[in-house]
C-alpha positions in Angstrom: 83.6 181.5 59.1 86.4 183.7 60.4 89.6 182.1 59.4 93.3 183.2 59.9 95.3 184.1 56.9 96.7 181.2 55.0 100.3 181.9 56.1 99.2 182.1 59.8 97.0 179.0 59.7 100.0 176.8 58.6 101.6 177.6 62.0 98.6 176.5 64.0 98.3 172.8 65.0 95.2 170.7 64.9 93.7 170.3 68.4 93.3 166.5 67.7 96.4 165.3 65.8 98.7 168.2 67.0 100.1 168.5 63.4 100.6 171.8 61.5 100.2 170.1 58.1 97.8 171.7 55.7 97.2 168.9 53.2 93.5 168.6 52.2 94.0 165.3 50.4 95.5 163.7 53.5 93.9 165.4 56.5 90.9 167.2 54.9 90.4 170.9 55.0 92.2 172.7 57.8 89.8 175.1 59.5 90.8 177.8 62.1 88.3 179.6 64.3 90.1 182.8 65.3 87.4 183.8 67.8 87.8 180.6 69.8 91.5 180.1 69.0 90.7 176.7 67.5 92.3 174.8 64.6 91.1 171.5 63.4 91.5 169.1 60.4 88.2 168.1 58.9 89.1 164.4 58.7 90.4 164.5 62.3 87.0 165.9 63.3 85.1 163.2 61.4 87.3 160.4 62.9 86.8 161.5 66.5 84.6 158.9 68.2 83.0 161.0 70.9 81.5 163.8 68.9 78.7 164.2 66.3 77.0 167.0 64.3 74.4 168.6 66.6 74.2 171.9 64.7 73.3 173.1 61.3 75.9 173.1 58.4 76.8 176.7 59.0 77.2 176.4 62.7 80.6 175.7 64.4 82.7 173.7 62.0 80.4 172.0 59.4 77.8 171.4 62.1 80.2 170.3 64.9 79.6 172.8 67.7 82.6 174.5 69.3 81.6 173.4 72.8 81.3 169.8 71.6 84.8 170.0 70.0 86.2 171.4 73.3 84.7 168.5 75.3 86.0 165.9 72.8 89.5 167.3 73.0 89.3 167.3 76.8 88.0 163.7 76.8 90.6 162.5 74.3 93.5 164.1 76.3 92.8 161.7 79.2 93.0 158.4 77.2 96.3 156.5 76.7 96.6 157.9 73.3 99.7 158.4 71.2 100.0 162.2 71.8 99.9 161.8 75.6 101.9 158.6 75.9 104.7 159.5 73.4 107.0 156.9 71.9 108.3 155.7 75.3 104.9 154.7 76.8 102.6 154.2 73.8 101.6 150.5 73.9 98.7 148.1 73.6 96.4 148.5 76.5 95.6 144.7 76.5 99.0 143.0 76.2 101.3 146.0 76.8 103.3 145.2 73.7 105.0 148.3 72.3 107.1 147.3 69.3 104.5 145.5 67.1 101.7 147.8 68.4 103.6 151.0 67.4 104.5 149.7 64.0 100.9 148.9 63.3 99.7 152.3 64.5 102.3 154.0 62.3 101.0 151.9 59.4 97.5 153.1 60.1 98.8 156.7 60.0 98.8 157.6 63.7 101.5 160.0 64.6 103.6 159.0 67.7 105.6 162.0 69.0 109.1 161.3 70.2 108.6 162.7 73.7 108.1 161.6 77.3 104.5 160.9 78.4 102.5 163.9 79.5 101.9 162.5 83.0 105.7 162.2 83.5 106.2 165.9 82.6 103.7 167.3 85.2 105.4 169.3 87.9 105.5 167.4 91.2 103.5 164.7 89.6 104.6 162.0 92.0 105.1 164.2 95.1 102.6 162.1 97.1 104.8 159.1 96.8 107.4 160.8 99.0 104.9 161.4 101.9 104.6 159.0 104.8 101.2 158.4 106.5 101.5 159.6 110.1 98.1 159.3 111.7 96.3 156.9 114.0 93.3 155.6 112.1 91.9 153.0 114.5 88.3 153.4 115.6 89.2 154.4 119.2 92.5 156.3 119.5 93.7 156.4 123.1 96.3 159.1 122.7 95.4 162.3 124.6 97.5 164.4 122.2 95.4 163.4 119.3 95.5 161.1 116.2 98.4 163.1 114.6 100.7 162.8 117.6 103.8 160.7 116.9 106.4 160.1 119.6 109.2 157.8 118.3 110.5 155.1 120.7 107.4 155.2 122.8 104.0 153.6 123.0 102.7 156.6 121.0 104.9 156.0 118.0 102.8 155.5 114.9 103.2 152.3 112.9 101.9 152.0 109.3 100.0 149.1 107.9 102.6 146.6 106.6 100.5 145.9 103.5 99.3 149.3 102.2 101.2 151.8 104.2 98.2 154.2 104.0 96.7 153.5 107.4 98.4 153.8 110.8 98.0 153.2 114.5 99.7 154.2 117.7 101.4 151.1 119.2 99.3 151.5 122.4 96.1 151.9 120.4 96.4 148.4 118.9 98.2 146.8 121.8 101.4 146.3 119.9 104.4 145.5 122.1 107.1 147.0 119.8 107.4 148.8 116.5 108.8 145.6 114.9 105.5 143.7 115.5 103.4 143.3 112.3 100.1 145.2 112.0 97.5 145.3 109.2 94.7 147.8 108.9 91.1 146.4 108.9 90.7 146.8 105.1 93.9 144.9 104.3 93.1 142.3 106.9 89.7 141.7 105.3 91.3 141.4 101.9 93.9 139.0 103.1 91.9 136.7 105.3 88.6 136.8 103.5 89.9 136.4 99.9 88.8 133.1 98.3 92.3 132.7 96.9 94.1 133.1 100.1 94.2 130.8 103.1 96.0 131.8 106.2 99.1 129.5 106.6 98.9 127.1 109.5 101.7 127.4 112.0 104.5 124.8 111.6 102.9 123.2 108.6 105.5 123.3 105.8 104.7 122.8 102.1 105.8 119.6 100.5 108.3 120.3 97.8 106.8 117.7 95.5 103.5 119.5 95.3 105.0 122.9 94.4 105.3 123.8 90.8 107.6 126.5 89.3 104.7 128.4 88.0 103.1 128.5 91.4 106.2 130.2 92.9 107.3 132.7 90.3 105.7 136.1 90.4 104.0 137.3 87.2 105.6 140.2 85.6 103.6 143.4 86.1 102.5 145.6 83.3 105.2 148.2 82.3 102.8 151.1 82.9 99.9 151.2 85.2 97.6 154.2 85.9 99.0 156.4 88.5 97.8 155.6 92.0 98.7 156.4 95.6 101.0 153.9 97.3 98.2 152.7 99.5 95.8 152.0 96.7 98.5 150.2 94.7 99.2 147.9 97.6 95.6 147.1 98.2 95.2 146.3 94.5 98.0 143.8 94.7 96.5 142.2 97.8 93.2 141.7 96.0 94.9 139.8 93.2 95.7 136.9 95.6 98.3 135.4 97.8 101.1 135.3 95.1 102.2 138.7 96.3 102.5 137.5 99.9 105.5 135.1 99.9 106.3 133.0 102.9 109.9 132.0 103.5 109.3 128.3 102.9 108.0 128.9 99.4 110.9 131.3 98.7 113.4 128.7 99.7 111.7 125.9 97.7 111.7 128.2 94.7 115.5 128.7 95.1 115.7 124.9 95.5 114.6 124.5 91.9 118.3 125.3 91.0 119.5 122.0 92.5 120.3 119.6 89.8 119.8 115.8 89.9 123.6 115.3 89.8 124.9 114.3 93.2 128.1 115.4 94.9 129.3 113.3 97.9 130.9 115.1 100.8 133.2 113.2 103.1 132.7 114.7 106.5 134.4 114.0 109.8 131.9 114.7 112.5 134.7 115.4 115.0 135.9 118.3 112.9 132.8 119.6 111.0 134.3 123.0 110.1 137.5 121.8 108.5 135.7 119.0 106.7 133.1 121.4 105.3 135.8 123.9 104.2 137.7 121.2 102.3 134.5 119.9 100.7 133.1 123.3 99.7 136.5 124.6 98.4 137.0 121.5 96.2 137.2 122.6 92.6 134.6 119.9 91.7 132.1 121.1 94.2 129.1 122.9 92.7 126.5 124.4 95.1 123.7 123.5 92.7 124.5 119.8 92.9 122.5 117.6 95.2 124.5 117.0 98.4 125.1 113.5 99.7 127.0 113.0 103.0 129.3 110.2 104.0 130.8 110.2 107.5 134.4 109.2 107.9 136.7 108.8 110.9 140.0 110.7 111.1 143.1 108.6 111.0 141.1 105.5 110.1 143.6 103.3 108.2 140.8 101.2 106.8 139.1 104.2 105.2 135.7 103.1 106.4 132.7 105.3 105.8 129.0 105.2 106.5 126.0 107.1 105.2 125.4 110.4 106.9 122.4 112.8 107.2 122.7 115.9 105.1 120.4 117.8 107.4 122.4 116.7 110.5 125.6 117.8 108.8 124.2 121.2 108.0 122.7 121.6 111.5 126.1 120.8 113.1 127.8 123.3 110.7 125.4 126.1 111.6 126.0 125.4 115.3 129.7 125.7 114.8 129.3 128.9 112.7 127.2 130.5 115.4 129.9 129.9 118.0 132.8 130.7 115.8 135.2 133.7 116.0 133.7 135.1 112.8 130.8 136.5 114.8 130.6 138.4 118.1 127.8 139.0 120.6 125.8 136.9 122.9 122.4 136.1 121.3 122.1 138.6 118.4 125.4 138.5 116.6 127.4 140.9 114.3 130.5 140.2 112.3 133.7 140.3 114.2 137.1 141.6 112.9 139.4 138.6 112.6 142.4 139.4 110.5 143.4 135.8 110.1 139.9 134.7 109.1 139.9 137.6 106.6 143.2 136.6 105.2 141.9 133.0 104.7 138.7 134.3 103.1 136.6 132.6 105.8 133.9 135.3 105.9 133.1 134.5 102.3 133.0 130.8 103.1 130.7 131.4 106.0 128.3 133.3 103.8 128.4 130.5 101.2 127.7 127.9 103.9 124.7 129.8 105.2 123.3 130.1 101.7 123.8 126.4 100.9 122.2 125.4 104.2 119.1 127.4 103.5 118.6 126.2 99.9 119.5 122.6 100.5 117.0 122.1 103.3 119.2 122.8 106.3 118.4 124.9 109.4 118.4 128.7 109.4 121.0 130.6 111.4 118.6 132.6 113.6 121.4 134.5 115.3 121.8 137.6 113.1 121.4 141.0 114.8 118.9 143.4 113.3 121.8 145.6 112.5 123.6 143.0 110.5 120.4 142.0 108.7 119.6 145.7 107.8 123.1 146.2 106.5 122.6 143.2 104.1 119.2 144.3 103.0 119.4 148.1 103.0 123.1 148.8 103.0 125.5 149.9 105.8 125.0 153.5 104.9 121.3 153.3 105.7 121.7 151.4 109.0 122.1 152.8 112.5 123.6 150.5 115.1 122.5 150.4 118.7 124.4 149.9 122.0 123.4 146.2 122.1 125.5 145.7 119.0 128.7 146.5 120.9 130.2 143.4 122.5 133.4 145.1 123.6 133.0 146.0 127.2 135.4 149.0 127.2 133.9 150.5 124.1 130.4 150.1 125.6 131.4 151.8 128.8 132.8 154.8 126.8 129.5 155.1 124.9 127.5 154.9 128.1 129.6 157.5 129.9 129.2 159.9 126.9 125.5 159.3 126.7 124.9 159.8 130.4 126.9 163.1 130.7 124.6 165.8 132.2 126.7 168.9 131.6 129.1 170.1 128.9 131.9 169.9 131.5 131.2 166.3 132.2 131.1 165.5 128.5 134.4 167.2 127.8 136.0 165.4 130.8 134.9 162.0 129.3 136.3 163.0 125.9 139.6 164.0 127.4 139.9 160.7 129.1 139.2 158.8 125.9 141.1 161.3 123.6 143.5 158.7 122.2 140.8 156.2 121.3 138.4 158.8 119.8 141.3 160.2 117.7 142.4 156.7 116.6 138.9 155.8 115.2 138.4 159.3 113.7 135.5 160.3 115.9 137.1 163.2 117.8 134.9 166.3 117.4 134.6 169.8 118.8 132.0 169.9 121.7 130.0 173.2 122.1 126.7 172.0 123.5 125.5 169.0 125.5 123.4 167.8 122.5 126.7 167.2 120.6 127.0 163.9 122.6 124.3 162.2 120.5 126.2 162.7 117.3 129.4 161.6 118.9 127.7 158.4 120.2 126.3 157.8 116.7 129.8 158.2 115.1 131.3 155.7 117.6 128.6 153.1 117.0 128.8 153.4 113.2 132.6 153.0 113.3 132.7 150.1 115.8 129.8 148.1 114.4 129.9 148.9 110.7 133.0 150.7 109.4 135.5 148.6 111.4 134.2 145.3 109.8 133.7 146.7 106.3 136.1 144.2 104.7 134.6 141.1 106.5 131.1 142.4 105.6 131.8 142.7 101.9 133.3 139.2 101.9 130.4 137.7 103.8 127.9 139.4 101.5 129.6 137.9 98.4 129.3 134.5 100.0 125.6 134.9 100.7 125.1 135.6 96.9 125.6 131.8 96.4 122.5 130.3 94.6 120.9 133.8 94.6 120.1 133.8 98.4 121.2 137.4 99.1 119.1 138.8 96.2 116.1 136.9 97.6 116.7 138.2 101.1 116.8 141.8 99.7 113.6 141.2 97.7 111.7 139.8 100.7 113.3 141.1 103.9 110.3 140.6 106.2 110.1 136.9 105.3 113.8 136.2 105.8 114.1 138.3 109.0 111.9 135.7 110.7 114.5 133.0 110.2 117.8 134.9 110.1 117.2 137.1 113.2 115.0 134.8 115.3 115.3 131.3 116.6 112.5 128.8 115.6 109.4 128.5 117.8 109.6 125.9 120.6 108.4 122.5 119.6 105.2 121.1 121.1 103.5 117.7 121.3 101.1 118.7 118.6 103.8 119.9 116.3 105.7 116.6 116.5 102.6 114.6 116.3 101.6 116.4 113.0 105.1 116.3 111.7 105.6 112.5 111.8 103.5 110.4 109.5 102.8 106.7 110.0 105.1 104.9 107.5 103.8 101.3 107.8 100.7 99.6 109.1 100.4 101.1 112.6 100.1 99.3 115.9 97.3 101.1 117.5 98.6 100.5 121.0 102.1 101.7 120.2 100.8 104.8 118.5 98.7 105.6 121.6 101.9 105.2 123.7 103.7 107.5 121.3 101.1 110.3 121.7 101.1 109.8 125.4 104.9 110.0 125.5 104.9 113.3 123.5 102.5 114.8 126.0 104.6 113.6 129.0 107.7 115.2 127.4 105.8 118.5 126.9 104.6 118.4 130.6 108.1 117.8 131.9 107.5 114.3 133.0 110.4 112.9 131.0 114.2 113.3 131.0 114.1 114.1 127.3 112.9 117.2 125.4 111.0 117.7 122.2 114.2 118.8 120.6 116.0 115.6 121.7 113.3 113.5 120.0 113.7 115.5 116.7 117.5 115.3 116.8 117.4 111.6 117.5 115.2 111.0 114.4 116.4 113.6 112.0 119.6 115.2 113.3 118.0 118.6 113.5 116.8 120.4 116.7 114.2 122.4 114.7 112.1 122.2 111.6 114.1 123.6 108.6 112.5 126.6 106.9 112.1 124.6 103.7 110.8 121.5 105.5 112.1 118.0 105.8 112.9 115.9 102.8 111.9 113.1 103.1 109.0 113.8 105.4 109.6 112.4 108.9 107.9 109.1 109.5 107.2 106.6 112.3 107.4 102.8 112.2 106.1 100.5 114.9 108.5 97.5 115.2 108.9 94.6 117.6 112.1 95.9 119.1 113.1 96.7 122.6 114.4 100.2 122.0 113.7 103.0 119.5 115.8 103.4 116.4 116.5 106.7 114.7 117.4 106.7 111.0 118.6 110.3 110.3 119.2 109.6 106.6 115.6 108.9 106.0 114.1 110.9 108.9 112.5 107.8 110.2 111.8 106.9 113.8 111.1 103.3 114.7 109.2 103.0 118.1 109.1 99.8 120.1 106.0 97.8 120.6 105.7 97.1 124.3 103.1 95.7 126.7 102.9 98.7 129.0 103.3 102.5 128.6 105.8 102.6 131.5 108.1 100.2 129.6 107.6 102.3 126.5 108.6 105.6 128.2 111.6 104.1 130.0 113.0 102.6 126.8 112.4 105.8 124.8 114.0 108.0 127.5 117.0 105.7 128.0 117.9 105.3 124.3 117.4 108.9 123.3 119.2 110.4 126.3 122.2 108.1 126.1 122.5 108.3 122.3 122.6 112.1 122.2 125.0 112.2 125.2 127.4 109.9 123.4 127.2 112.0 120.2 127.7 115.2 122.1 130.8 113.8 123.8 132.3 112.8 120.5 132.0 116.2 119.0 132.5 118.4 122.1 136.2 118.9 121.5 135.7 120.8 118.3 132.6 123.1 119.1 133.8 126.6 119.8 137.3 126.1 118.3 
């Protein structure tokens, strides 16, 4: 055997344990094959599990052939072994424990180098994670420019699969109306809808909070280190593990609701002045957002101090209506925060955020009026959000932006800038114009200032309020789920939705229930003076189904009464038992219409103030 000199061999590390030690008693004889540039401890060779003596004693290293040693070293280098993982990633492959596992390995004599894992040190090791998939992968691509063609803000814009991100489609190729519409590739769709553990959620059917356990809602913590995969394959693996990774907003809000304690806090609310009553109640030093809320309605300037039980969901619904129409927000349908110096001084933006959070967690309605820009600022940060013209509610500012954007020559552009010189200088958006394309950056600067920078203080205050009960953190963790209730109004109610929503509370009168179902169909067909929303308000105080569902579940009683009775505290609707359907409908229409009209008149003087 050709060996190096003893002095040189001490500087060569064993290919298995990577140690230079030359201690025959501990490691066995250290052998070096100069011809193949190979050094190995005899005991390390014997302990290797993937190699055996295929040669004679004088061949290779004591019968272990050189080519076999090379293959074993190469095989071992790919395992989660101590040398490759290092002290920071070496852990049990079954339970992922590192502390106890490493102590036991050290006791057994396994050396754990104090270094980062070998896969972390590879140059550009995770470069593929920075790449976006931009290709249409549907079976029949309709784009004449080819599958790789991507034209933003058009029907040929490429949208990636919302689940894996590793497949794409042109909007037109999958008949998508806008980029915001959800799309799943065939593989993910098959995993989601064909999995035995996943059942597609039925529309409008909300989970019963009594049937949901904490362990069903909380996500399991993932292993600290998984084998490196592409983003697409990682997402598909998560989908295969079941529906726990696909969280609907109802489950998320019920999960937040586990914070609510059994201790009850009574709020004294004047329906004629919901906003002031709510402010006083929520600012009370004894108020705790995690206490269960009980509402008592009082009348202003009532010397007798009389009160009567109120509906929590009705109170929260009225509060959200006031908030939507308050001066804290601006815009027609999709609203952004306004700049109200007095409201900022009184910390009302914080209170508004807190009210929204409380409403969501305590079973109230969702706002549904956030603009996408406001939502994106909350989720991704103002610095990563680009406003659009629709976000500008100030007519004069909108006209300036339109004039700049529609300028067709540099001369026209400079003329507009000269006319708006003082305004542009005031907001810090005045810039040197050299080419016509400079107008796009100027418009962007104006939008960012007017929609985001101008309301920075209200935004930060509002965001702090939304942190109440951990709501903002949940929104940021599951933006797609919360966007559906913060930026969109609930779907219109139908006869089937209300029929499924209300359960029969007592022994039913078959005839009365038949009249009830016929009445719902008549309302849906426009043959009644009431609406589906009117019926729901009459019975529960809410015009839509709250994201977390009703508690208690809405119910129906059939009673020998002339007119229907709505108990909003219990979400119970008592329907009359009549001889004819005509009488039933007339009594329902008359009572619901006049009751809601009276309530609206009582509260009309405060809405919008």
